[in-house]
Structures are given as C-alpha cells and as structure tokens.
DODREN-902505 format. One line per 3 residues: their letters; for each residue x, y, z of C-alpha. Coordinates in nm, 2 decimals. Layout:
! residues N
A) X,Y,Z; ...
! end
This chain:
! residues 296
MGR) 2.20,0.01,3.38; 2.06,-0.19,3.10; 2.27,-0.32,2.81
KIV) 2.00,-0.29,2.55; 1.86,0.02,2.37; 1.52,0.00,2.21
LAA) 1.42,0.26,1.95; 1.08,0.28,1.79; 1.06,0.26,1.41
AGG) 0.92,0.58,1.24; 0.93,0.47,0.88; 1.11,0.30,0.60
EFD) 1.06,0.01,0.36; 1.17,-0.35,0.31; 1.18,-0.59,0.02
PVL) 1.06,-0.94,0.13; 1.19,-1.10,-0.19; 1.54,-0.97,-0.19
GGA) 1.57,-0.92,0.19; 1.66,-0.55,0.16; 1.54,-0.29,0.41
TVE) 1.58,0.06,0.54; 1.43,0.14,0.89; 1.42,0.49,1.02
SAG) 1.42,0.54,1.39; 1.21,0.79,1.59; 1.46,0.82,1.87
SIT) 1.82,0.92,1.94; 2.11,0.80,2.15; 2.33,1.04,2.35
FVS) 2.68,0.96,2.47; 2.77,1.15,2.79; 3.09,1.22,2.97
GKR) 3.06,1.47,3.25; 2.90,1.78,3.10; 2.99,1.68,2.74
RVP) 2.74,1.52,2.51; 2.74,1.37,2.17; 2.39,1.29,2.04
LRA) 2.33,1.04,1.75; 2.01,1.16,1.57; 1.81,1.03,1.27
ISF) 1.94,0.68,1.34; 1.86,0.44,1.06; 1.92,0.07,0.99
KAK) 2.00,-0.06,0.64; 2.01,-0.43,0.56; 2.37,-0.44,0.44
RAP) 2.72,-0.49,0.58; 2.73,-0.13,0.70; 2.39,-0.14,0.88
LYA) 2.39,0.16,1.11; 2.38,0.53,1.02; 2.31,0.85,1.22
KVG) 2.36,1.22,1.22; 2.65,1.31,1.44; 2.70,1.68,1.45
GGQ) 2.61,1.83,1.11; 2.63,1.52,0.88; 2.53,1.16,0.85
LKI) 2.79,0.91,0.93; 2.83,0.53,0.90; 2.82,0.42,1.27
ASA) 2.92,0.06,1.24; 3.00,-0.23,1.01; 2.87,-0.59,1.06
KKL) 3.03,-0.92,1.05; 2.71,-1.10,0.95; 2.35,-1.00,0.85
AFR) 2.05,-1.24,0.88; 1.70,-1.19,0.74; 1.38,-1.37,0.86
RRG) 1.02,-1.33,0.75; 0.76,-1.28,1.02; 0.41,-1.28,0.88
FGA) 0.36,-0.97,0.67; 0.68,-0.82,0.82; 1.04,-0.93,0.88
SFT) 1.33,-0.91,1.12; 1.69,-0.82,1.03; 1.98,-0.90,1.27
ATG) 2.34,-0.77,1.22; 2.59,-0.93,1.45; 2.95,-0.85,1.52
LRI) 2.91,-0.47,1.49; 3.23,-0.28,1.49; 3.25,0.10,1.53
TAK) 3.39,0.30,1.24; 3.70,0.51,1.26; 3.52,0.84,1.20
VAT) 3.27,0.78,1.48; 3.54,0.65,1.72; 3.75,0.96,1.66
RLD) 3.46,1.20,1.70; 3.34,1.05,2.03; 3.70,1.05,2.17
KKL) 3.75,1.41,2.07; 3.41,1.56,2.17; 3.40,1.37,2.50
RLG) 3.77,1.41,2.57; 3.82,1.04,2.62; 4.17,1.02,2.48
KAI) 4.17,0.70,2.28; 3.93,0.51,2.49; 3.72,0.42,2.19
AAG) 3.91,0.26,1.90; 3.81,0.20,1.54; 3.70,-0.16,1.49
QEI) 3.59,-0.20,1.85; 3.30,-0.45,1.88; 2.99,-0.28,2.02
GTV) 2.73,-0.56,1.99; 2.43,-0.67,1.78; 2.14,-0.48,1.63
TAT) 1.80,-0.63,1.54; 1.54,-0.44,1.34; 1.18,-0.58,1.33
VSP) 0.94,-0.43,1.08; 0.56,-0.45,1.05; 0.47,-0.28,0.72
ATV) 0.19,-0.02,0.69; 0.11,-0.17,0.35; 0.23,-0.48,0.17
HLL) 0.29,-0.52,-0.20; 0.04,-0.77,-0.35; 0.12,-1.06,-0.58
PQG) -0.08,-1.04,-0.91; -0.29,-1.35,-0.84; -0.59,-1.24,-0.64
RLN) -0.93,-1.11,-0.77; -1.19,-0.84,-0.69; -1.55,-0.94,-0.75
LAF) -1.85,-0.72,-0.78; -2.18,-0.91,-0.75; -2.45,-0.67,-0.89
DPA) -2.76,-0.57,-0.70; -3.06,-0.71,-0.90; -3.24,-0.37,-0.90
FFA) -2.93,-0.19,-1.05; -2.88,-0.46,-1.32; -3.26,-0.45,-1.40
KLN) -3.22,-0.07,-1.47; -2.94,-0.15,-1.72; -3.15,-0.41,-1.89
GLF) -3.46,-0.18,-1.89; -3.25,0.07,-2.09; -3.12,-0.20,-2.32
VSL) -2.77,-0.15,-2.20; -2.54,-0.45,-2.22; -2.24,-0.48,-1.98
NPI) -1.94,-0.63,-2.14; -1.61,-0.72,-1.97; -1.28,-0.64,-2.14
APA) -1.02,-0.90,-2.07; -0.88,-0.99,-1.83; -1.20,-0.88,-1.66
ELG) -1.47,-1.14,-1.66; -1.85,-1.15,-1.62; -1.98,-1.46,-1.45
PGP) -2.31,-1.59,-1.30; -2.49,-1.37,-1.05; -2.41,-1.16,-1.25
TLS) -2.07,-1.09,-1.10; -1.80,-0.88,-1.25; -1.45,-1.00,-1.17
FPV) -1.11,-0.82,-1.21; -0.76,-0.96,-1.14; -0.53,-0.78,-0.90
DLE) -0.27,-0.62,-1.12; 0.10,-0.52,-1.07; 0.21,-0.24,-0.83
STL) -0.08,-0.30,-0.59; -0.05,-0.24,-0.22; -0.28,-0.30,0.07
APD) -0.26,-0.28,0.45; -0.30,-0.61,0.64; -0.62,-0.46,0.79
AAT) -0.73,-0.34,0.44; -0.77,0.01,0.57; -0.53,0.18,0.32
GTV) -0.35,0.10,0.00; -0.42,0.11,-0.38; -0.53,-0.21,-0.55
KLG) -0.49,-0.18,-0.92; -0.72,-0.39,-1.13; -0.67,-0.55,-1.47
GAV) -0.92,-0.52,-1.75; -1.20,-0.28,-1.82; -1.58,-0.26,-1.87
ELL) -1.79,-0.15,-2.16; -2.16,-0.05,-2.12; -2.32,-0.04,-2.46
QLG) -2.66,0.09,-2.58; -2.68,-0.01,-2.95; -2.73,0.28,-3.18
NAQ) -2.67,0.54,-2.91; -2.37,0.54,-2.67; -2.08,0.35,-2.52
LFW) -1.95,0.41,-2.17; -1.61,0.26,-2.08; -1.47,0.22,-1.73
REA) -1.09,0.17,-1.74; -0.80,0.18,-1.50; -1.01,0.07,-1.20
WLE) -0.83,0.11,-0.86; -0.97,0.01,-0.52; -0.87,0.28,-0.27
PGV) -1.00,0.18,0.08; -0.83,0.48,0.24; -1.08,0.71,0.07
ASL) -1.36,0.45,0.06; -1.39,0.43,-0.32; -1.33,0.24,-0.63
AAE) -1.20,0.48,-0.89; -1.19,0.45,-1.27; -1.14,0.65,-1.59
ADA) -1.47,0.71,-1.76; -1.49,0.74,-2.14; -1.84,0.82,-2.29
EPS) -1.86,0.79,-2.67; -1.93,0.92,-2.93; -1.79,1.25,-2.83
PPQ) -1.96,1.48,-2.90; -2.24,1.47,-2.79; -2.11,1.25,-2.50
AGK) -1.84,1.37,-2.26; -1.55,1.17,-2.40; -1.26,1.06,-2.19
QPQ) -1.25,1.18,-1.83; -0.97,1.17,-1.57; -0.98,0.90,-1.31
GPL) -1.22,0.97,-1.03; -1.45,0.80,-0.78; -1.69,0.55,-0.95
LGL) -1.83,0.36,-0.65; -1.85,0.46,-0.29; -1.77,0.20,-0.02
PPG) -1.97,0.27,0.30; -1.85,0.11,0.63; -1.95,-0.24,0.72
ASV) -1.72,-0.47,0.53; -1.57,-0.78,0.69; -1.19,-0.80,0.67
SSD) -0.97,-1.10,0.76; -0.60,-1.16,0.72; -0.37,-1.46,0.77
PSR) -0.01,-1.35,0.85; 0.12,-1.70,0.81; 0.00,-1.72,0.45
RTI) 0.01,-1.34,0.40; -0.34,-1.33,0.26; -0.59,-1.05,0.30
AIS) -0.97,-1.08,0.23; -1.26,-0.84,0.21; -1.62,-0.95,0.20
GQA) -1.96,-0.80,0.24; -1.84,-0.46,0.11; -2.14,-0.26,-0.01
ATL) -2.08,-0.05,-0.33; -2.28,0.25,-0.42; -2.29,0.49,-0.72
TAA) -2.11,0.82,-0.68; -2.28,1.14,-0.81; -2.04,1.15,-1.10
AAG) -2.10,0.79,-1.20; -2.48,0.83,-1.18; -2.46,1.15,-1.39
SLN) -2.26,0.98,-1.66; -2.50,0.68,-1.68; -2.80,0.92,-1.70
AAF) -2.64,1.13,-1.97; -2.53,0.84,-2.18; -2.83,0.60,-2.16
AEG) -3.13,0.79,-2.01; -3.13,1.11,-2.21; -3.04,1.30,-1.89
RPV) -3.34,1.17,-1.69; -3.25,1.08,-1.32; -3.29,0.71,-1.36
FAA) -2.97,0.64,-1.17; -2.90,0.83,-0.84; -2.60,0.90,-0.62
GEA) -2.58,0.65,-0.33; -2.80,0.38,-0.49; -2.68,0.02,-0.44
VGA) -2.47,-0.12,-0.72; -2.38,-0.45,-0.55; -2.15,-0.63,-0.31
LSL) -1.77,-0.62,-0.34; -1.52,-0.88,-0.23; -1.15,-0.92,-0.26
SAT) -0.89,-1.19,-0.22; -0.53,-1.08,-0.22; -0.18,-1.22,-0.13
GE) 0.11,-1.02,-0.01; 0.47,-1.08,-0.13
! end
C-alpha cells in the first residue's frame, strides 16, 4: 500500500506576491475500518498554519495544523508545502467514534506533509505591457478620404505606421496560452470629422476568449448621433495569431493577430462620417494586433 495520496486540483486561486493560496480538490479520501467508513469530501488546501480542510459528515472541519509552511514560484504557477501536519482534536475524535477505534487516533498526532502545486488558468498582469494595432493601409485611407482624423487620448499613443498603442492597465488577466482572460487597456481614441461628428472609443478590453476587442462607443453630437453606447465588440479577432510565453520570465506575447471590423463598429463609422453610406463593412481588415504582457 502506498504512503502518498494524490488529488487533482479542481479550482482555487493564489497570490504570487503575498504567497497566499486556496486550492480546491476534485477528489476525496475515505477512512475504512471493517464495514465502517468516514469520507473526507470537498478537501481544500489553504496557505496558512491550518492548511487542510474537508467536509466530514455534514460540516467543514479543519483537518490538520502545520508546523511550517513554505512557498515557491514555479513559472506562472507555484507550489506550497506544509510540513509537520498534526491532526486536530475534532477530526481525531470523529474518526475514533465513527470507526470505533477507541482512542487509536489522538489529537496532535503527526500525519505527514502536504504539497499543493498550482498552474493557474489565468494570471494577473503587471501594468507594464502594451497592445499595438498597426492599421491596414486601405482602412486608414478610408478615414483620410472622409477627412477623419484619428487622435489618441493619453496614455494611448499613435506612432509611425500608423500604429495605435495602448498600455496594459490594472486588473488585467490572461492565460499563459492567451486563450482566455480580459486585458484592460488604458487611454482612448477620438475619431474627428471637423464640422460634423466625433466618435470616441473608450474602455477598450481585449477578450481573447470571445475573439474580440471590446469598447464603449460614444458618437457626438447626440442627437443626431447615437451618443454613448454600452461596451460591445469593436474588432473581431479571427484565428491565426502567434502566441509565445516564457514561464521563467512570466511573459506572454501575441503577434500577427488580424483585427476586423464588427458590424456594430462599421455601422457607427458609416453613420457618423459617411452619411449612412456603406463605406465601411463588417469583416473588413482594420490592421494587425500585437501584445506584450508580463504576469505577476
């Protein structure tokens, strides 16, 4: 009989800065004596001096306390080890009673070591990367042909190319494979046609899980323009981007991501700057998107 029990992690979260963690297990452990059984369900690990918890019978109990707790970063994830585990009085009493062991299990009895290794589904990003959108020449030529200027609102920037650049903002998350998460971007964009209309794109969020870059649109003056609209898909992100990550540096990069107009974005551009004519169309190329990001 082995002396190690391995349980798969089903969920939880961890703080790589403070070394805190909660890891929820997908399995259970059952103590057996003859025909009597005591299952431990909903087992969870918490990075503190009382690291193990489980449902025993009808309620959750603290299973053991630890003599020492250690934390170590492992790429995007981490491992937590609690040594010198000692069983609590409540659990010892319940096991003895339910299994009819007399006093075979005593409070404070050492039961071993537990190690929890976590690989996060998404990581929190440091506010130091940038998202760049290099415009397709044909799309930019349409704006120029309608005498529409594109003006970044700080901290967004417009550089050569032309390329629109946004900083990664606070409360952003991204999977190491860039498949899911929400990357919140700082700054905004103004599209201006002098003497006619302004269109603002604010609160831009990259959402790879739904293959879009979303934003709040605000078309002024209102009326006759639509005014402020709730956040919705601005650009579609078709498959084909290149993603690379470096666990040792905790960096995630996206390159070669095509960006296309959504139907809503094309409609707002046509209404604001083309008198409703179908100058812009859903699915047309806007440019190429890239992202550099660093996890905590």
